[in-house]
C-alpha positions in Angstrom: 0.0 0.0 0.0 1.3 3.4 -0.9 -0.2 6.6 0.5 0.1 10.1 -1.1 -0.8 13.1 1.0 -1.5 16.4 -0.6 -3.3 19.6 -0.2 -1.0 21.5 2.2 0.1 25.0 1.7 0.6 28.5 3.1 -2.6 30.0 4.5 -3.4 32.9 6.8 -4.8 32.5 10.2 -8.5 31.7 10.0 -8.2 30.1 6.6 -9.1 26.5 5.6 -7.4 23.7 3.9 -8.5 20.2 2.7 -5.8 17.6 2.9 -6.1 14.4 0.8 -4.6 11.0 1.4 -4.8 8.8 -1.7 -4.1 5.1 -1.4 -2.6 3.1 -4.2 -5.2 0.3 -3.9 -8.4 -0.6 -2.1 -7.4 0.2 1.4 -10.2 2.0 3.2 -12.4 -1.0 3.7 -9.6 -2.9 5.4 -7.5 -0.4 7.3 -8.0 2.5 9.6 -6.6 5.7 8.2 -5.2 8.3 10.6 -4.0 11.8 10.1 -0.9 12.8 12.2 1.1 15.9 12.3 4.6 16.9 13.4 5.5 20.4 14.2 9.2 21.6 14.2 10.9 20.3 17.3 7.9 18.3 18.5 6.9 14.7 18.4 4.4 13.4 15.8 0.9 13.4 17.2 -2.3 11.9 16.1 -5.1 14.3 15.0 -7.9 12.2 13.6 -8.8 8.8 12.3 -11.5 6.9 10.4 -11.8 3.2 10.8 -12.8 0.7 8.1 -16.4 0.6 9.4 -16.6 4.4 8.9 -16.5 5.6 12.5 -14.4 8.7 13.1 -12.5 10.2 15.9 -10.7 13.5 16.4 -8.5 14.6 19.3 -10.0 17.2 21.7 -7.7 19.9 20.6 -9.0 19.6 17.0 -12.6 19.1 17.8 -14.9 21.5 15.9 -12.2 22.5 13.4 -11.0 19.2 11.9 -13.2 16.9 10.0 -12.2 13.6 8.5 -14.1 11.9 5.7 -13.5 9.4 3.0 -14.4 8.5 -0.6 -14.0 4.7 -0.9 -14.5 4.7 -4.7 -11.5 7.1 -4.9 -9.5 5.3 -2.2 -9.0 8.7 -0.6 -9.4 10.1 2.9 -9.7 13.8 3.5 -9.0 16.1 6.4 -10.8 19.4 6.3 -9.2 22.0 8.6 -11.1 25.2 9.3 -10.2 28.3 11.3 -6.5 27.5 11.0 -4.1 28.8 13.7 -0.4 29.3 13.6 0.0 26.4 16.0 -1.5 24.1 13.3 1.7 24.6 11.3 3.3 21.2 10.8 3.9 18.4 8.3 0.7 16.4 8.1 1.0 12.6 7.5 -1.5 9.9 6.8 -1.2 6.4 8.0 -3.0 3.2 7.1 -2.9 0.6 9.8 -4.5 -2.5 11.4 -3.4 -4.7 14.2 -0.5 -6.1 12.2 0.4 -3.6 9.5 1.4 0.0 9.3 1.9 2.2 6.2 2.9 5.9 6.2 2.6 8.5 3.5 5.3 11.1 2.8 3.6 14.1 4.4 2.3 17.5 3.3 3.4 20.8 4.8 0.8 23.1 6.3 2.0 26.6 7.2 -0.2 29.1 8.9 0.9 32.7 9.0 -0.3 35.1 11.7 
């Protein structure tokens, strides 16, 4: 499985972005897909995930601003980020995983200017 994250960029505070994670093959029905981010000098942290059955989860700090969704036909998971803040600046990664396997995409840079 290969994952391609895209959609990052430079935006002003308060702006929005939609990140995409495209999988190379049918993945969404078999793996959970998670979005993670890593800010400069900080550890990578989980932001949101969607499991194969479709249920979603978002961390408390992202509640209300981050929305995860998927298009199974396109093998793509999206992360909609609204009301961006400078502290959202990070490289955003997607990950496909189950109890035994783990695949990471290459990351997309999100930079929020104040």
